[in-house]
All heavy atoms as a GROMACS GRO file, in nm:
protein
  599
    1MET      N    1  -1.310  -0.334   1.853
    1MET     CA    2  -1.387  -0.276   1.743
    1MET      C    3  -1.305  -0.168   1.669
    1MET      O    4  -1.217  -0.106   1.726
    1MET     CB    5  -1.518  -0.218   1.799
    1MET     CG    6  -1.617  -0.187   1.699
    1MET     SD    7  -1.773  -0.141   1.775
    1MET     CE    8  -1.878  -0.130   1.635
    2ASN      N    9  -1.337  -0.151   1.551
    2ASN     CA   10  -1.268  -0.057   1.461
    2ASN      C   11  -1.302   0.089   1.503
    2ASN      O   12  -1.419   0.125   1.514
    2ASN     CB   13  -1.315  -0.086   1.322
    2ASN     CG   14  -1.249   0.001   1.215
    2ASN    OD1   15  -1.248   0.125   1.230
    2ASN    ND2   16  -1.196  -0.066   1.115
    3LYS      N   17  -1.202   0.169   1.523
    3LYS     CA   18  -1.220   0.308   1.567
    3LYS      C   19  -1.305   0.387   1.468
    3LYS      O   20  -1.385   0.469   1.511
    3LYS     CB   21  -1.080   0.374   1.585
    3LYS     CG   22  -1.082   0.520   1.615
    3LYS     CD   23  -1.131   0.546   1.756
    3LYS     CE   24  -1.112   0.697   1.783
    3LYS     NZ   25  -1.199   0.742   1.889
    4ALA      N   26  -1.283   0.370   1.334
    4ALA     CA   27  -1.360   0.440   1.241
    4ALA      C   28  -1.509   0.405   1.247
    4ALA      O   29  -1.595   0.493   1.232
    4ALA     CB   30  -1.308   0.409   1.097
    5ILE      N   31  -1.538   0.280   1.278
    5ILE     CA   32  -1.679   0.235   1.284
    5ILE      C   33  -1.738   0.293   1.410
    5ILE      O   34  -1.852   0.344   1.407
    5ILE     CB   35  -1.688   0.082   1.285
    5ILE    CG1   36  -1.650   0.025   1.147
    5ILE    CG2   37  -1.827   0.034   1.325
    5ILE    CD1   38  -1.637  -0.123   1.135
    6GLU      N   39  -1.666   0.290   1.526
    6GLU     CA   40  -1.720   0.352   1.652
    6GLU      C   41  -1.746   0.500   1.629
    6GLU      O   42  -1.848   0.551   1.674
    6GLU     CB   43  -1.624   0.327   1.762
    6GLU     CG   44  -1.614   0.190   1.808
    6GLU     CD   45  -1.515   0.166   1.925
    6GLU    OE1   46  -1.429   0.255   1.950
    6GLU    OE2   47  -1.530   0.062   1.995
    7THR      N   48  -1.656   0.571   1.562
    7THR     CA   49  -1.677   0.714   1.536
    7THR      C   50  -1.799   0.736   1.444
    7THR      O   51  -1.882   0.821   1.473
    7THR     CB   52  -1.553   0.770   1.474
    7THR    OG1   53  -1.439   0.753   1.559
    7THR    CG2   54  -1.572   0.926   1.439
    8MET      N   55  -1.817   0.651   1.345
    8MET     CA   56  -1.934   0.662   1.258
    8MET      C   57  -2.064   0.643   1.333
    8MET      O   58  -2.157   0.720   1.320
    8MET     CB   59  -1.921   0.564   1.146
    8MET     CG   60  -2.038   0.558   1.041
    8MET     SD   61  -2.043   0.408   0.945
    8MET     CE   62  -2.079   0.283   1.063
    9ILE      N   63  -2.068   0.536   1.415
    9ILE     CA   64  -2.187   0.506   1.491
    9ILE      C   65  -2.220   0.621   1.589
    9ILE      O   66  -2.334   0.662   1.603
    9ILE     CB   67  -2.176   0.371   1.562
    9ILE    CG1   68  -2.176   0.255   1.459
    9ILE    CG2   69  -2.293   0.351   1.662
    9ILE    CD1   70  -2.135   0.121   1.518
   10GLY      N   71  -2.117   0.664   1.656
   10GLY     CA   72  -2.137   0.778   1.748
   10GLY      C   73  -2.183   0.897   1.681
   10GLY      O   74  -2.275   0.972   1.736
   11ASN      N   75  -2.129   0.930   1.565
   11ASN     CA   76  -2.175   1.049   1.489
   11ASN      C   77  -2.321   1.035   1.447
   11ASN      O   78  -2.402   1.124   1.454
   11ASN     CB   79  -2.088   1.068   1.367
   11ASN     CG   80  -2.125   1.192   1.295
   11ASN    OD1   81  -2.125   1.306   1.346
   11ASN    ND2   82  -2.155   1.179   1.163
   12ASN      N   83  -2.359   0.911   1.408
   12ASN     CA   84  -2.498   0.879   1.368
   12ASN      C   85  -2.588   0.905   1.493
   12ASN      O   86  -2.697   0.965   1.478
   12ASN     CB   87  -2.518   0.739   1.323
   12ASN     CG   88  -2.450   0.723   1.182
   12ASN    OD1   89  -2.416   0.814   1.112
   12ASN    ND2   90  -2.428   0.596   1.144
   13ILE      N   91  -2.551   0.859   1.607
   13ILE     CA   92  -2.631   0.872   1.727
   13ILE      C   93  -2.647   1.018   1.760
   13ILE      O   94  -2.754   1.066   1.793
   13ILE     CB   95  -2.576   0.790   1.846
   13ILE    CG1   96  -2.589   0.643   1.820
   13ILE    CG2   97  -2.634   0.838   1.978
   13ILE    CD1   98  -2.514   0.558   1.918
   14ARG      N   99  -2.535   1.096   1.754
   14ARG     CA  100  -2.542   1.239   1.776
   14ARG      C  101  -2.638   1.308   1.681
   14ARG      O  102  -2.724   1.394   1.725
   14ARG     CB  103  -2.405   1.307   1.773
   14ARG     CG  104  -2.409   1.454   1.803
   14ARG     CD  105  -2.275   1.520   1.794
   14ARG     NE  106  -2.242   1.540   1.652
   14ARG     CZ  107  -2.144   1.484   1.588
   14ARG    NH1  108  -2.055   1.411   1.654
   14ARG    NH2  109  -2.123   1.500   1.462
   15THR      N  110  -2.630   1.281   1.557
   15THR     CA  111  -2.712   1.342   1.455
   15THR      C  112  -2.861   1.310   1.482
   15THR      O  113  -2.949   1.400   1.473
   15THR     CB  114  -2.676   1.292   1.314
   15THR    OG1  115  -2.537   1.325   1.288
   15THR    CG2  116  -2.763   1.353   1.205
   16ILE      N  117  -2.891   1.185   1.513
   16ILE     CA  118  -3.027   1.147   1.543
   16ILE      C  119  -3.075   1.219   1.666
   16ILE      O  120  -3.187   1.275   1.668
   16ILE     CB  121  -3.038   0.991   1.564
   16ILE    CG1  122  -3.006   0.921   1.426
   16ILE    CG2  123  -3.179   0.960   1.607
   16ILE    CD1  124  -2.974   0.772   1.447
   17ARG      N  125  -2.991   1.217   1.770
   17ARG     CA  126  -3.028   1.280   1.899
   17ARG      C  127  -3.058   1.432   1.883
   17ARG      O  128  -3.160   1.481   1.924
   17ARG     CB  129  -2.921   1.263   2.007
   17ARG     CG  130  -2.945   1.334   2.133
   17ARG     CD  131  -2.826   1.322   2.228
   17ARG     NE  132  -2.702   1.370   2.178
   17ARG     CZ  133  -2.676   1.508   2.167
   17ARG    NH1  134  -2.765   1.597   2.198
   17ARG    NH2  135  -2.557   1.547   2.119
   18GLU      N  136  -2.971   1.499   1.814
   18GLU     CA  137  -2.986   1.641   1.789
   18GLU      C  138  -3.112   1.665   1.703
   18GLU      O  139  -3.182   1.762   1.727
   18GLU     CB  140  -2.864   1.700   1.724
   18GLU     CG  141  -2.744   1.708   1.814
   18GLU     CD  142  -2.621   1.756   1.744
   18GLU    OE1  143  -2.613   1.754   1.625
   18GLU    OE2  144  -2.522   1.793   1.823
   19GLY      N  145  -3.138   1.583   1.604
   19GLY     CA  146  -3.255   1.595   1.518
   19GLY      C  147  -3.386   1.581   1.595
   19GLY      O  148  -3.487   1.637   1.559
   20LYS      N  149  -3.381   1.510   1.706
   20LYS     CA  150  -3.500   1.490   1.794
   20LYS      C  151  -3.509   1.592   1.898
   20LYS      O  152  -3.599   1.600   1.977
   20LYS     CB  153  -3.494   1.352   1.860
   20LYS     CG  154  -3.484   1.233   1.762
   20LYS     CD  155  -3.616   1.194   1.704
   20LYS     CE  156  -3.595   1.076   1.619
   20LYS     NZ  157  -3.719   1.018   1.571
   21GLY      N  158  -3.406   1.689   1.905
   21GLY     CA  159  -3.408   1.791   2.003
   21GLY      C  160  -3.380   1.741   2.141
   21GLY      O  161  -3.427   1.804   2.245
   22ILE      N  162  -3.304   1.638   2.154
   22ILE     CA  163  -3.268   1.580   2.288
   22ILE      C  164  -3.125   1.611   2.322
   22ILE      O  165  -3.036   1.590   2.240
   22ILE     CB  166  -3.298   1.430   2.294
   22ILE    CG1  167  -3.446   1.397   2.263
   22ILE    CG2  168  -3.250   1.361   2.422
   22ILE    CD1  169  -3.478   1.252   2.245
   23THR      N  170  -3.106   1.658   2.445
   23THR     CA  171  -2.960   1.685   2.489
   23THR      C  172  -2.898   1.555   2.536
   23THR      O  173  -2.965   1.458   2.560
   23THR     CB  174  -2.963   1.787   2.606
   23THR    OG1  175  -3.022   1.727   2.720
   23THR    CG2  176  -3.034   1.917   2.571
   24GLN      N  177  -2.767   1.564   2.547
   24GLN     CA  178  -2.689   1.444   2.598
   24GLN      C  179  -2.745   1.410   2.742
   24GLN      O  180  -2.757   1.296   2.778
   24GLN     CB  181  -2.545   1.475   2.603
   24GLN     CG  182  -2.481   1.484   2.469
   24GLN     CD  183  -2.330   1.517   2.467
   24GLN    OE1  184  -2.287   1.574   2.570
   24GLN    NE2  185  -2.261   1.488   2.362
   25GLU      N  186  -2.764   1.519   2.822
   25GLU     CA  187  -2.811   1.501   2.958
   25GLU      C  188  -2.949   1.428   2.959
   25GLU      O  189  -2.972   1.334   3.041
   25GLU     CB  190  -2.825   1.634   3.026
   25GLU     CG  191  -2.848   1.631   3.173
   25GLU     CD  192  -2.736   1.568   3.257
   25GLU    OE1  193  -2.619   1.601   3.226
   25GLU    OE2  194  -2.760   1.486   3.343
   26GLN      N  195  -3.038   1.469   2.869
   26GLN     CA  196  -3.172   1.402   2.866
   26GLN      C  197  -3.159   1.262   2.824
   26GLN      O  198  -3.229   1.175   2.880
   26GLN     CB  199  -3.261   1.484   2.766
   26GLN     CG  200  -3.298   1.621   2.819
   26GLN     CD  201  -3.367   1.704   2.717
   26GLN    OE1  202  -3.335   1.701   2.599
   26GLN    NE2  203  -3.467   1.786   2.756
   27LEU      N  204  -3.074   1.234   2.722
   27LEU     CA  205  -3.057   1.096   2.682
   27LEU      C  206  -2.999   1.004   2.792
   27LEU      O  207  -3.049   0.900   2.817
   27LEU     CB  208  -2.969   1.091   2.560
   27LEU     CG  209  -2.940   0.951   2.499
   27LEU    CD1  210  -3.067   0.876   2.467
   27LEU    CD2  211  -2.850   0.960   2.372
   28ALA      N  212  -2.895   1.063   2.859
   28ALA     CA  213  -2.838   0.983   2.971
   28ALA      C  214  -2.947   0.961   3.080
   28ALA      O  215  -2.954   0.847   3.131
   28ALA     CB  216  -2.727   1.064   3.029
   29ALA      N  217  -3.031   1.060   3.108
   29ALA     CA  218  -3.128   1.038   3.209
   29ALA      C  219  -3.233   0.935   3.169
   29ALA      O  220  -3.277   0.848   3.250
   29ALA     CB  221  -3.206   1.175   3.235
   30LYS      N  222  -3.274   0.940   3.045
   30LYS     CA  223  -3.375   0.838   2.998
   30LYS      C  224  -3.312   0.694   2.992
   30LYS      O  225  -3.382   0.602   3.027
   30LYS     CB  226  -3.419   0.876   2.854
   30LYS     CG  227  -3.511   0.994   2.853
   30LYS     CD  228  -3.549   1.035   2.710
   30LYS     CE  229  -3.625   1.166   2.720
   30LYS     NZ  230  -3.756   1.162   2.650
   31LEU      N  231  -3.185   0.689   2.964
   31LEU     CA  232  -3.115   0.559   2.973
   31LEU      C  233  -3.108   0.508   3.116
   31LEU      O  234  -3.132   0.389   3.144
   31LEU     CB  235  -2.971   0.564   2.913
   31LEU     CG  236  -2.966   0.576   2.759
   31LEU    CD1  237  -2.831   0.627   2.713
   31LEU    CD2  238  -2.998   0.438   2.699
   32GLN      N  239  -3.076   0.604   3.210
   32GLN     CA  240  -3.069   0.568   3.348
   32GLN      C  241  -3.206   0.518   3.405
   32GLN      O  242  -3.209   0.417   3.474
   32GLN     CB  243  -3.024   0.683   3.432
   32GLN     CG  244  -2.875   0.715   3.407
   32GLN     CD  245  -2.836   0.850   3.471
   32GLN    OE1  246  -2.912   0.919   3.538
   32GLN    NE2  247  -2.712   0.892   3.437
   33ILE      N  248  -3.310   0.580   3.364
   33ILE     CA  249  -3.446   0.543   3.408
   33ILE      C  250  -3.479   0.404   3.361
   33ILE      O  251  -3.549   0.330   3.430
   33ILE     CB  252  -3.555   0.642   3.352
   33ILE    CG1  253  -3.544   0.778   3.427
   33ILE    CG2  254  -3.696   0.584   3.359
   33ILE    CD1  255  -3.623   0.892   3.367
   34ASN      N  256  -3.423   0.367   3.246
   34ASN     CA  257  -3.443   0.233   3.192
   34ASN      C  258  -3.337   0.130   3.233
   34ASN      O  259  -3.327   0.029   3.169
   34ASN     CB  260  -3.448   0.242   3.035
   34ASN     CG  261  -3.580   0.300   2.993
   34ASN    OD1  262  -3.682   0.237   2.988
   34ASN    ND2  263  -3.580   0.428   2.954
   35GLY      N  264  -3.265   0.164   3.337
   35GLY     CA  265  -3.175   0.067   3.400
   35GLY      C  266  -3.031   0.061   3.348
   35GLY      O  267  -2.956  -0.029   3.376
   36CYS      N  268  -2.998   0.164   3.265
   36CYS     CA  269  -2.861   0.168   3.211
   36CYS      C  270  -2.781   0.271   3.285
   36CYS      O  271  -2.809   0.384   3.291
   36CYS     CB  272  -2.870   0.209   3.061
   36CYS     SG  273  -2.717   0.207   2.973
   37ASP      N  274  -2.669   0.226   3.350
   37ASP     CA  275  -2.582   0.313   3.430
   37ASP      C  276  -2.488   0.381   3.341
   37ASP      O  277  -2.380   0.335   3.314
   37ASP     CB  278  -2.516   0.229   3.538
   37ASP     CG  279  -2.434   0.314   3.638
   37ASP    OD1  280  -2.473   0.430   3.648
   37ASP    OD2  281  -2.340   0.263   3.691
   38ILE      N  282  -2.531   0.507   3.302
   38ILE     CA  283  -2.449   0.586   3.206
   38ILE      C  284  -2.462   0.732   3.242
   38ILE      O  285  -2.563   0.778   3.292
   38ILE     CB  286  -2.497   0.556   3.062
   38ILE    CG1  287  -2.397   0.605   2.955
   38ILE    CG2  288  -2.631   0.613   3.037
   38ILE    CD1  289  -2.416   0.546   2.817
   39THR      N  290  -2.357   0.806   3.211
   39THR     CA  291  -2.353   0.951   3.245
   39THR      C  292  -2.352   1.035   3.109
   39THR      O  293  -2.334   0.976   3.005
   39THR     CB  294  -2.224   0.989   3.320
   39THR    OG1  295  -2.113   0.958   3.232
   39THR    CG2  296  -2.214   0.908   3.449
   40ARG      N  297  -2.378   1.162   3.125
   40ARG     CA  298  -2.375   1.250   3.008
   40ARG      C  299  -2.236   1.250   2.949
   40ARG      O  300  -2.217   1.246   2.825
   40ARG     CB  301  -2.413   1.392   3.055
   40ARG     CG  302  -2.428   1.487   2.930
   40ARG     CD  303  -2.372   1.625   2.942
   40ARG     NE  304  -2.236   1.630   2.998
   40ARG     CZ  305  -2.121   1.626   2.924
   40ARG    NH1  306  -2.126   1.608   2.796
   40ARG    NH2  307  -2.007   1.637   2.984
   41SER      N  308  -2.137   1.240   3.030
   41SER     CA  309  -1.996   1.235   2.982
   41SER      C  310  -1.976   1.108   2.896
   41SER      O  311  -1.904   1.112   2.795
   41SER     CB  312  -1.897   1.236   3.102
   41SER     OG  313  -1.770   1.219   3.058
   42ALA      N  314  -2.035   0.996   2.938
   42ALA     CA  315  -2.022   0.870   2.857
   42ALA      C  316  -2.089   0.891   2.728
   42ALA      O  317  -2.041   0.840   2.622
   42ALA     CB  318  -2.079   0.757   2.939
   43ILE      N  319  -2.206   0.956   2.718
   43ILE     CA  320  -2.274   0.985   2.595
   43ILE      C  321  -2.184   1.065   2.504
   43ILE      O  322  -2.173   1.031   2.390
   43ILE     CB  323  -2.408   1.056   2.620
   43ILE    CG1  324  -2.506   0.973   2.704
   43ILE    CG2  325  -2.472   1.097   2.486
   43ILE    CD1  326  -2.556   0.846   2.636
   44ALA      N  327  -2.126   1.167   2.560
   44ALA     CA  328  -2.032   1.251   2.481
   44ALA      C  329  -1.918   1.170   2.419
   44ALA      O  330  -1.880   1.188   2.302
   44ALA     CB  331  -1.978   1.365   2.569
   45LYS      N  332  -1.860   1.076   2.500
   45LYS     CA  333  -1.756   0.994   2.454
   45LYS      C  334  -1.800   0.895   2.343
   45LYS      O  335  -1.731   0.872   2.250
   45LYS     CB  336  -1.690   0.917   2.569
   45LYS     CG  337  -1.605   1.006   2.656
   45LYS     CD  338  -1.552   0.933   2.776
   45LYS     CE  339  -1.471   1.028   2.862
   45LYS     NZ  340  -1.414   0.962   2.981
   46ILE      N  341  -1.920   0.841   2.362
   46ILE     CA  342  -1.979   0.756   2.258
   46ILE      C  343  -1.992   0.826   2.125
   46ILE      O  344  -1.957   0.779   2.023
   46ILE     CB  345  -2.115   0.700   2.303
   46ILE    CG1  346  -2.095   0.597   2.414
   46ILE    CG2  347  -2.188   0.639   2.184
   46ILE    CD1  348  -2.222   0.556   2.488
   47GLU      N  349  -2.045   0.949   2.135
   47GLU     CA  350  -2.074   1.033   2.013
   47GLU      C  351  -1.946   1.066   1.938
   47GLU      O  352  -1.948   1.098   1.820
   47GLU     CB  353  -2.148   1.153   2.053
   47GLU     CG  354  -2.291   1.119   2.089
   47GLU     CD  355  -2.378   1.239   2.122
   47GLU    OE1  356  -2.329   1.349   2.126
   47GLU    OE2  357  -2.504   1.217   2.139
   48VAL      N  358  -1.830   1.066   2.007
   48VAL     CA  359  -1.704   1.098   1.930
   48VAL      C  360  -1.616   0.970   1.912
   48VAL      O  361  -1.501   0.981   1.872
   48VAL     CB  362  -1.618   1.213   2.002
   48VAL    CG1  363  -1.698   1.340   1.996
   48VAL    CG2  364  -1.583   1.174   2.144
   49GLY      N  365  -1.670   0.855   1.948
   49GLY     CA  366  -1.601   0.734   1.924
   49GLY      C  367  -1.495   0.700   2.029
   49GLY      O  368  -1.406   0.615   2.001
   50GLN      N  369  -1.503   0.761   2.145
   50GLN     CA  370  -1.400   0.737   2.248
   50GLN      C  371  -1.446   0.630   2.350
   50GLN      O  372  -1.370   0.594   2.440
   50GLN     CB  373  -1.371   0.863   2.329
   50GLN     CG  374  -1.295   0.964   2.244
   50GLN     CD  375  -1.263   1.086   2.316
   50GLN    OE1  376  -1.318   1.111   2.427
   50GLN    NE2  377  -1.188   1.173   2.258
   51ARG      N  378  -1.568   0.581   2.342
   51ARG     CA  379  -1.614   0.475   2.434
   51ARG      C  380  -1.698   0.378   2.352
   51ARG      O  381  -1.772   0.408   2.266
   51ARG     CB  382  -1.708   0.544   2.539
   51ARG     CG  383  -1.763   0.447   2.640
   51ARG     CD  384  -1.864   0.512   2.730
   51ARG     NE  385  -1.936   0.426   2.824
   51ARG     CZ  386  -2.038   0.349   2.798
   51ARG    NH1  387  -2.081   0.340   2.671
   51ARG    NH2  388  -2.089   0.276   2.890
   52HIS      N  389  -1.677   0.250   2.392
   52HIS     CA  390  -1.748   0.143   2.324
   52HIS      C  391  -1.898   0.142   2.370
   52HIS      O  392  -1.934   0.188   2.478
   52HIS     CB  393  -1.693   0.003   2.373
   52HIS     CG  394  -1.552  -0.015   2.328
   52HIS    ND1  395  -1.510  -0.027   2.197
   52HIS    CD2  396  -1.438  -0.030   2.408
   52HIS    CE1  397  -1.380  -0.044   2.195
   52HIS    NE2  398  -1.333  -0.043   2.314
   53LEU      N  399  -1.982   0.097   2.280
   53LEU     CA  400  -2.124   0.078   2.310
   53LEU      C  401  -2.150  -0.065   2.337
   53LEU      O  402  -2.102  -0.155   2.274
   53LEU     CB  403  -2.207   0.122   2.185
   53LEU     CG  404  -2.254   0.264   2.176
   53LEU    CD1  405  -2.301   0.288   2.034
   53LEU    CD2  406  -2.363   0.288   2.269
   54TYR      N  407  -2.236  -0.086   2.436
   54TYR     CA  408  -2.277  -0.227   2.473
   54TYR      C  409  -2.410  -0.253   2.406
   54TYR      O  410  -2.489  -0.162   2.382
   54TYR     CB  411  -2.282  -0.236   2.624
   54TYR     CG  412  -2.152  -0.223   2.689
   54TYR    CD1  413  -2.117  -0.105   2.746
   54TYR    CD2  414  -2.061  -0.328   2.694
   54TYR    CE1  415  -1.991  -0.086   2.804
   54TYR    CE2  416  -1.936  -0.310   2.755
   54TYR     CZ  417  -1.904  -0.192   2.812
   54TYR     OH  418  -1.773  -0.179   2.867
   55PRO      N  419  -2.440  -0.383   2.376
   55PRO     CA  420  -2.562  -0.413   2.306
   55PRO      C  421  -2.686  -0.359   2.375
   55PRO      O  422  -2.777  -0.310   2.309
   55PRO     CB  423  -2.562  -0.566   2.304
   55PRO     CG  424  -2.415  -0.602   2.305
   55PRO     CD  425  -2.351  -0.494   2.389
   56ASP      N  426  -2.692  -0.369   2.514
   56ASP     CA  427  -2.815  -0.315   2.574
   56ASP      C  428  -2.826  -0.166   2.564
   56ASP      O  429  -2.938  -0.116   2.552
   56ASP     CB  430  -2.809  -0.363   2.724
   56ASP     CG  431  -2.692  -0.308   2.806
   56ASP    OD1  432  -2.584  -0.293   2.745
   56ASP    OD2  433  -2.706  -0.292   2.925
   57GLU      N  434  -2.713  -0.098   2.551
   57GLU     CA  435  -2.718   0.052   2.534
   57GLU      C  436  -2.776   0.082   2.391
   57GLU      O  437  -2.853   0.170   2.377
   57GLU     CB  438  -2.580   0.109   2.555
   57GLU     CG  439  -2.527   0.103   2.690
   57GLU     CD  440  -2.380   0.142   2.711
   57GLU    OE1  441  -2.309   0.142   2.606
   57GLU    OE2  442  -2.343   0.170   2.821
   58ILE      N  443  -2.728   0.007   2.297
   58ILE     CA  444  -2.769   0.036   2.157
   58ILE      C  445  -2.927   0.013   2.152
   58ILE      O  446  -2.997   0.088   2.090
   58ILE     CB  447  -2.699  -0.061   2.054
   58ILE    CG1  448  -2.552  -0.024   2.056
   58ILE    CG2  449  -2.764  -0.049   1.922
   58ILE    CD1  450  -2.464  -0.126   1.982
   59ILE      N  451  -2.974  -0.098   2.210
   59ILE     CA  452  -3.114  -0.129   2.212
   59ILE      C  453  -3.196  -0.018   2.270
   59ILE      O  454  -3.293   0.034   2.215
   59ILE     CB  455  -3.146  -0.263   2.277
   59ILE    CG1  456  -3.085  -0.377   2.199
   59ILE    CG2  457  -3.296  -0.283   2.301
   59ILE    CD1  458  -3.079  -0.511   2.270
   60LEU      N  459  -3.151   0.029   2.391
   60LEU     CA  460  -3.228   0.136   2.460
   60LEU      C  461  -3.216   0.274   2.381
   60LEU      O  462  -3.312   0.342   2.371
   60LEU     CB  463  -3.173   0.157   2.601
   60LEU     CG  464  -3.217   0.046   2.703
   60LEU    CD1  465  -3.140   0.068   2.833
   60LEU    CD2  466  -3.362   0.061   2.722
   61ILE      N  467  -3.099   0.301   2.332
   61ILE     CA  468  -3.083   0.421   2.251
   61ILE      C  469  -3.174   0.425   2.131
   61ILE      O  470  -3.242   0.526   2.107
   61ILE     CB  471  -2.934   0.445   2.204
   61ILE    CG1  472  -2.854   0.491   2.331
   61ILE    CG2  473  -2.924   0.553   2.099
   61ILE    CD1  474  -2.704   0.487   2.306
   62LYS      N  475  -3.182   0.311   2.060
   62LYS     CA  476  -3.277   0.298   1.952
   62LYS      C  477  -3.423   0.325   1.995
   62LYS      O  478  -3.496   0.398   1.934
   62LYS     CB  479  -3.266   0.153   1.894
   62LYS     CG  480  -3.369   0.127   1.779
   62LYS     CD  481  -3.377  -0.021   1.758
   62LYS     CE  482  -3.492  -0.060   1.674
   62LYS     NZ  483  -3.619  -0.058   1.748
   63GLU      N  484  -3.464   0.268   2.109
   63GLU     CA  485  -3.601   0.283   2.157
   63GLU      C  486  -3.625   0.431   2.201
   63GLU      O  487  -3.730   0.488   2.165
   63GLU     CB  488  -3.625   0.186   2.272
   63GLU     CG  489  -3.631   0.037   2.224
   63GLU     CD  490  -3.639  -0.063   2.342
   63GLU    OE1  491  -3.645  -0.014   2.462
   63GLU    OE2  492  -3.636  -0.178   2.312
   64ILE      N  493  -3.534   0.481   2.277
   64ILE     CA  494  -3.548   0.621   2.331
   64ILE      C  495  -3.555   0.722   2.214
   64ILE      O  496  -3.635   0.816   2.221
   64ILE     CB  497  -3.434   0.655   2.431
   64ILE    CG1  498  -3.459   0.568   2.557
   64ILE    CG2  499  -3.436   0.804   2.464
   64ILE    CD1  500  -3.341   0.568   2.648
   65LEU      N  501  -3.465   0.710   2.120
   65LEU     CA  502  -3.461   0.803   2.010
   65LEU      C  503  -3.562   0.770   1.900
   65LEU      O  504  -3.577   0.840   1.801
   65LEU     CB  505  -3.326   0.810   1.948
   65LEU     CG  506  -3.214   0.861   2.041
   65LEU    CD1  507  -3.079   0.857   1.966
   65LEU    CD2  508  -3.242   1.002   2.090
   66LYS      N  509  -3.639   0.663   1.915
   66LYS     CA  510  -3.742   0.616   1.823
   66LYS      C  511  -3.684   0.617   1.679
   66LYS      O  512  -3.732   0.687   1.585
   66LYS     CB  513  -3.865   0.711   1.827
   66LYS     CG  514  -3.936   0.699   1.963
   66LYS     CD  515  -4.062   0.794   1.965
   66LYS     CE  516  -4.130   0.770   2.093
   66LYS     NZ  517  -4.092   0.848   2.205
   67THR      N  518  -3.576   0.541   1.669
   67THR     CA  519  -3.511   0.530   1.537
   67THR      C  520  -3.492   0.386   1.504
   67THR      O  521  -3.555   0.296   1.568
   67THR     CB  522  -3.371   0.605   1.545
   67THR    OG1  523  -3.318   0.613   1.413
   67THR    CG2  524  -3.272   0.538   1.638
   68THR      N  525  -3.413   0.359   1.406
   68THR     CA  526  -3.394   0.220   1.353
   68THR      C  527  -3.243   0.184   1.367
   68THR      O  528  -3.159   0.269   1.374
   68THR     CB  529  -3.435   0.210   1.204
   68THR    OG1  530  -3.348   0.289   1.125
   68THR    CG2  531  -3.580   0.245   1.184
   69TYR      N  532  -3.221   0.054   1.363
   69TYR     CA  533  -3.077   0.011   1.360
   69TYR      C  534  -3.015   0.061   1.236
   69TYR      O  535  -2.896   0.086   1.233
   69TYR     CB  536  -3.073  -0.141   1.378
   69TYR     CG  537  -3.115  -0.190   1.509
   69TYR    CD1  538  -3.226  -0.270   1.528
   69TYR    CD2  539  -3.047  -0.153   1.629
   69TYR    CE1  540  -3.266  -0.314   1.654
   69TYR    CE2  541  -3.087  -0.197   1.755
   69TYR     CZ  542  -3.199  -0.279   1.763
   69TYR     OH  543  -3.239  -0.325   1.886
   70ASP      N  544  -3.090   0.063   1.125
   70ASP     CA  545  -3.024   0.107   0.999
   70ASP      C  546  -2.971   0.249   1.016
   70ASP      O  547  -2.870   0.285   0.962
   70ASP     CB  548  -3.128   0.103   0.882
   70ASP     CG  549  -3.157  -0.038   0.840
   70ASP    OD1  550  -3.074  -0.130   0.862
   70ASP    OD2  551  -3.262  -0.061   0.769
   71GLU      N  552  -3.047   0.338   1.084
   71GLU     CA  553  -3.003   0.475   1.104
   71GLU      C  554  -2.880   0.480   1.194
   71GLU      O  555  -2.792   0.558   1.168
   71GLU     CB  556  -3.116   0.560   1.160
   71GLU     CG  557  -3.230   0.595   1.062
   71GLU     CD  558  -3.179   0.681   0.948
   71GLU    OE1  559  -3.113   0.784   0.968
   71GLU    OE2  560  -3.204   0.642   0.830
   72ILE      N  561  -2.879   0.402   1.299
   72ILE     CA  562  -2.766   0.401   1.392
   72ILE      C  563  -2.640   0.349   1.322
   72ILE      O  564  -2.529   0.401   1.342
   72ILE     CB  565  -2.802   0.320   1.517
   72ILE    CG1  566  -2.910   0.388   1.595
   72ILE    CG2  567  -2.675   0.294   1.598
   72ILE    CD1  568  -2.960   0.304   1.717
   73PHE      N  569  -2.653   0.246   1.239
   73PHE     CA  570  -2.535   0.184   1.179
   73PHE      C  571  -2.506   0.224   1.034
   73PHE      O  572  -2.415   0.167   0.968
   73PHE     CB  573  -2.555   0.029   1.182
   73PHE     CG  574  -2.547  -0.024   1.321
   73PHE    CD1  575  -2.660  -0.073   1.384
   73PHE    CD2  576  -2.428  -0.026   1.397
   73PHE    CE1  577  -2.662  -0.116   1.516
   73PHE    CE2  578  -2.423  -0.075   1.522
   73PHE     CZ  579  -2.543  -0.127   1.584
   74ARG      N  580  -2.576   0.324   0.980
   74ARG     CA  581  -2.557   0.363   0.843
   74ARG      C  582  -2.419   0.418   0.822
   74ARG      O  583  -2.361   0.479   0.904
   74ARG     CB  584  -2.668   0.458   0.802
   74ARG     CG  585  -2.642   0.607   0.833
   74ARG     CD  586  -2.749   0.692   0.774
   74ARG     NE  587  -2.715   0.832   0.794
   74ARG     CZ  588  -2.734   0.897   0.916
   74ARG    NH1  589  -2.789   0.836   1.008
   74ARG    NH2  590  -2.701   1.020   0.919
   75LYS      N  591  -2.366   0.400   0.700
   75LYS     CA  592  -2.234   0.440   0.666
   75LYS      C  593  -2.235   0.581   0.602
   75LYS      O  594  -2.332   0.624   0.546
   75LYS     CB  595  -2.164   0.349   0.570
   75LYS     CG  596  -2.137   0.215   0.636
   75LYS     CD  597  -2.059   0.125   0.541
   75LYS     CE  598  -2.028  -0.004   0.613
   75LYS     NZ  599  -1.953  -0.095   0.532
   0.00000   0.00000   0.00000
């Protein structure tokens, strides 16, 4: 995947998460409860474009943050 795109998506997720008042730790915990094996550190890496996102993670992040795919993938 393109590094610039990964960084953009990660930044969008961070912006949405912060706008909802959710910490990285809380997001990681909610993902874990829903069966996604992920740590707070992995969330931090996703948000700066240092870790790839898997489709199941994107789906759960969308649901947990109560957002849209358009918001996650916006340029």
